[in-house]
C-alpha positions as CSV (number, residue, x, y, z in Angstrom):
1,X,43.6,112.9,177.2
2,X,43.7,109.5,178.7
3,X,40.3,109.9,180.4
4,X,38.8,111.1,177.1
5,X,40.3,108.1,175.3
6,X,38.9,105.7,178.0
7,X,35.4,107.2,177.8
8,X,35.5,107.1,174.0
9,X,36.6,103.5,174.0
10,X,33.9,102.5,176.5
11,X,31.1,103.8,174.4
12,X,32.6,102.6,171.0
13,X,33.0,99.1,172.3
14,X,29.4,98.9,173.6
15,X,26.9,98.7,170.7
16,X,23.9,99.8,172.8
17,X,25.7,102.8,174.3
18,X,27.0,103.8,170.8
19,X,23.4,103.9,169.5
20,X,22.3,105.9,172.5
21,X,25.1,108.4,171.9
22,X,24.1,108.7,168.2
23,X,20.5,109.4,169.3
24,X,21.7,112.1,171.7
25,X,20.6,110.3,174.8
26,X,24.0,110.3,176.5
27,X,27.0,112.6,176.1
28,X,30.6,111.6,175.4
29,X,31.2,110.7,179.0
30,X,28.3,108.3,179.1
31,X,26.1,110.6,181.2
32,X,22.4,110.9,180.6
33,X,21.4,114.0,178.6
34,X,17.8,114.2,179.7
35,X,15.4,115.9,177.3
36,X,17.9,117.6,175.0
37,X,18.1,114.9,172.5
38,X,20.1,114.8,169.4
39,X,19.6,118.4,168.6
40,X,21.0,119.5,171.9
41,X,24.0,117.3,171.5
42,X,24.5,118.6,168.0
43,X,24.4,122.2,169.1
44,X,26.7,121.5,172.0
45,X,29.2,119.9,169.7
46,X,29.0,122.6,167.1
47,X,29.7,125.2,169.8
48,X,32.8,123.1,170.9
49,X,34.0,123.1,167.3
50,X,33.3,119.4,166.7
51,X,31.3,117.8,164.0
52,X,27.8,116.3,164.6
53,X,29.4,112.9,164.7
54,X,32.2,114.2,167.0
55,X,33.1,112.8,170.4
56,X,34.7,115.5,172.6
57,X,37.5,116.0,170.2
58,X,37.4,112.4,168.8
59,X,35.7,111.7,165.5
60,X,33.9,108.4,165.2
61,X,34.5,108.5,161.4
62,X,37.5,106.3,160.9
63,X,38.1,106.2,164.7
64,X,40.4,103.6,166.0
65,X,41.0,103.4,169.8
66,X,44.5,101.9,169.3
67,X,45.5,105.2,167.6
68,X,44.7,107.1,170.7
69,X,46.6,104.7,173.0
70,X,49.6,104.6,170.5
71,X,49.7,108.4,170.6
72,X,49.6,108.4,174.4
73,X,52.3,105.9,174.9
74,X,54.6,107.3,172.1
75,X,54.3,110.6,173.8
76,X,55.4,109.0,177.1
77,X,58.4,107.5,175.3
78,X,59.4,110.8,173.9
79,X,59.3,112.3,177.3
80,X,61.5,109.5,178.7
81,X,64.0,109.6,175.9
82,X,65.3,106.6,173.8
83,X,64.7,103.1,175.2
84,X,67.9,101.3,176.5
85,X,69.3,98.8,174.0
86,X,71.4,95.7,174.7
87,X,74.7,95.6,172.8
88,X,75.4,93.0,170.1
89,X,77.2,89.8,170.8
90,X,80.7,89.4,169.3
91,X,82.0,86.1,168.0
92,X,85.7,85.1,168.3
93,X,87.4,81.9,167.1
94,X,90.1,79.9,169.0
95,X,91.9,76.9,167.7
96,X,93.1,74.2,170.1
97,X,94.8,70.9,169.8
98,X,92.9,67.6,169.8
99,X,94.2,66.5,173.2
100,X,93.4,69.9,174.7
101,X,89.8,69.5,173.4
102,X,89.6,66.2,175.2
103,X,91.2,67.2,178.5
104,X,90.4,71.0,178.7
105,X,92.8,73.9,178.5
106,X,93.1,77.7,179.3
107,X,93.6,80.1,176.4
108,X,94.2,83.8,176.3
109,X,91.8,85.7,174.1
110,X,92.2,89.4,173.0
111,X,88.8,91.1,172.6
112,X,87.9,93.8,170.0
113,X,88.2,96.5,172.7
114,X,91.8,95.4,173.4
115,X,91.1,93.6,176.6
116,X,92.8,90.2,177.1
117,X,91.0,87.4,179.0
118,X,92.1,83.9,180.2
119,X,89.3,81.6,179.0
120,X,88.8,78.2,180.4
121,X,88.0,75.7,177.6
122,X,86.2,72.8,179.3
123,X,87.1,69.1,178.7
124,X,85.3,67.3,175.9
125,X,84.6,70.5,174.0
126,X,83.5,69.8,170.4
127,X,84.3,71.4,167.1
128,X,82.1,74.5,166.6
129,X,81.0,74.6,170.2
130,X,80.6,78.2,171.7
131,X,81.6,79.4,175.1
132,X,79.7,82.5,176.3
133,X,81.5,85.3,178.2
134,X,78.7,87.3,179.6
135,X,78.9,91.1,179.3
136,X,82.1,91.0,177.1
137,X,80.4,91.9,173.8
138,X,79.6,95.3,172.2
139,X,78.5,98.1,174.6
140,X,74.8,98.8,174.9
141,X,73.1,102.0,173.7
142,X,71.2,104.6,175.9
143,X,72.2,102.9,179.1
144,X,71.5,99.3,177.9
145,X,73.6,96.4,179.0
146,X,76.6,95.1,176.9
147,X,76.3,92.0,174.7
148,X,78.2,88.8,175.2
149,X,81.4,87.4,173.7
150,X,81.0,84.0,172.0
151,X,84.2,82.0,171.8
152,X,83.8,79.5,168.9
153,X,86.1,76.5,169.3
154,X,88.0,74.9,166.4
155,X,89.8,71.6,167.0
156,X,93.1,70.9,165.2
157,X,93.1,67.3,163.9
158,X,95.5,64.8,165.6
159,X,98.1,62.9,163.6
160,X,97.0,59.5,165.0
161,X,93.8,59.9,167.1
162,X,90.3,60.5,166.0
163,X,87.1,60.7,168.0
164,X,83.5,59.5,167.8
165,X,81.4,60.6,170.8
166,X,83.5,59.7,173.9
167,X,85.5,57.0,172.2
168,X,89.0,57.4,170.8
169,X,90.2,55.6,167.7
170,X,93.7,54.8,166.6
171,X,95.1,52.9,163.6
172,X,98.0,50.7,164.8
173,X,100.6,49.4,162.2
174,X,101.8,45.8,163.0
175,X,104.4,43.6,161.2
176,X,103.7,40.5,159.3
177,X,105.3,38.5,162.1
178,X,103.2,40.2,164.8
179,X,100.1,39.5,162.7
180,X,100.8,35.8,162.2
181,X,102.4,34.9,165.5
182,X,100.8,37.5,167.8
183,X,102.7,39.8,170.1
184,X,102.6,42.3,172.9
185,X,103.0,45.9,171.6
186,X,103.0,49.4,173.1
187,X,100.0,51.6,172.1
188,X,99.6,55.3,172.6
189,X,96.5,56.6,174.4
190,X,95.4,60.1,175.4
191,X,97.0,59.4,178.8
192,X,100.3,57.8,177.6
193,X,101.3,54.4,176.3
194,X,99.9,51.1,177.4
195,X,100.6,47.4,176.6
196,X,98.2,45.6,174.2
197,X,98.2,42.0,173.2
198,X,97.8,41.3,169.5
199,X,96.3,37.9,169.0
200,X,98.0,35.4,166.6
201,X,96.4,35.4,163.2
202,X,95.2,39.0,163.4
203,X,94.3,40.6,160.0
204,X,94.2,44.2,158.9
205,X,91.2,46.1,160.3
206,X,90.8,43.8,163.3
207,X,89.7,46.1,166.1
208,X,90.8,45.7,169.7
209,X,89.3,47.6,172.6
210,X,91.1,49.4,175.5
211,X,88.3,49.8,178.1
212,X,88.1,53.1,179.9
213,X,90.8,54.7,177.8
214,X,88.5,57.2,176.0
215,X,87.3,60.7,176.8
216,X,85.6,61.5,180.1
217,X,81.8,61.2,180.2
218,X,80.4,64.1,182.3
219,X,81.9,64.7,185.7
220,X,81.2,61.3,187.3
221,X,84.5,59.7,186.4
222,X,83.2,57.4,183.7
223,X,85.1,57.3,180.4
224,X,84.6,56.0,176.9
225,X,86.9,53.4,175.3
226,X,89.8,53.5,172.9
227,X,89.5,51.3,169.8
228,X,92.7,50.1,168.1
229,X,92.4,49.1,164.4
230,X,95.3,46.8,163.3
231,X,97.0,47.5,160.0
232,X,99.3,44.8,158.7
233,X,102.3,46.3,157.0
234,X,104.6,44.2,154.8
235,X,108.3,44.9,154.7
236,X,109.5,47.4,152.2
237,X,111.8,44.8,150.6
238,X,110.8,41.2,150.3
239,X,114.0,39.0,150.2
240,X,114.4,35.6,148.7
241,X,114.0,33.7,152.0
242,X,110.6,35.3,152.6
243,X,109.5,34.6,149.0
244,X,110.5,30.9,149.3
245,X,108.8,30.5,152.7
246,X,105.6,31.9,151.4
247,X,105.7,29.8,148.2
248,X,106.4,26.7,150.2
249,X,103.6,27.4,152.6
250,X,101.1,28.2,149.8
251,X,101.6,24.8,148.2
252,X,99.7,23.2,151.0
253,X,97.8,26.1,152.5
254,X,96.6,28.3,149.6
255,X,93.2,30.0,150.0
256,X,90.9,32.1,147.9
257,X,90.2,35.5,149.4
258,X,88.0,36.7,146.5
259,X,85.6,33.8,146.4
260,X,82.6,35.9,147.4
261,X,83.2,38.3,144.4
262,X,81.8,35.7,142.0
């Protein structure tokens, strides 16, 4: 069948040979017919049960070589049986704390098949990032390989810290005295508390930097920074002494904080 298809395709794809076949000068294998001509080819084909336009069992009318090859290869597939198919990937979610996302952590995951795995969540993992566990997905079909398990990470927000890239941000409340006179205060970082100098005359939203106190950058040891935004907090109760002091001070030092509003 394959040899016949090859011969048919060779003649069909060559316009000159196709015309010679139609005139009866060559047979379906491409061999010279000699002096039989078209009539001899016609009689030969009729004896074989083919039409005058036939081609050794192939009809040129509506003939498409790809149909022959598709038939050949589909037959081969049927003989081999179904093709192996890879199993589907399966997605699982795991929620971790903010600091675990920054530093890395191990979590135990139970898969759909009941198997429990210890999964290493790398440092600096981001919200929505997926960790691939090769071969831990759905089983394959017909001898195909299994799919993968994709662990999608959700990061639980921290009460005080936030993150932008490799930098950590923290809002730090300070008292009126600390804002006016300056002070040394203790500040939490992802590694523990450190000392920070608040300059005298600091206002709300002034931002101070703790160099190298952010998240790790790659594996080379470099780190981002931590930024501390100051928030001046007035006392819950303002007594008469404070009122008098502010009033006395304002008589000589009053200032307009809304001058640019027009």
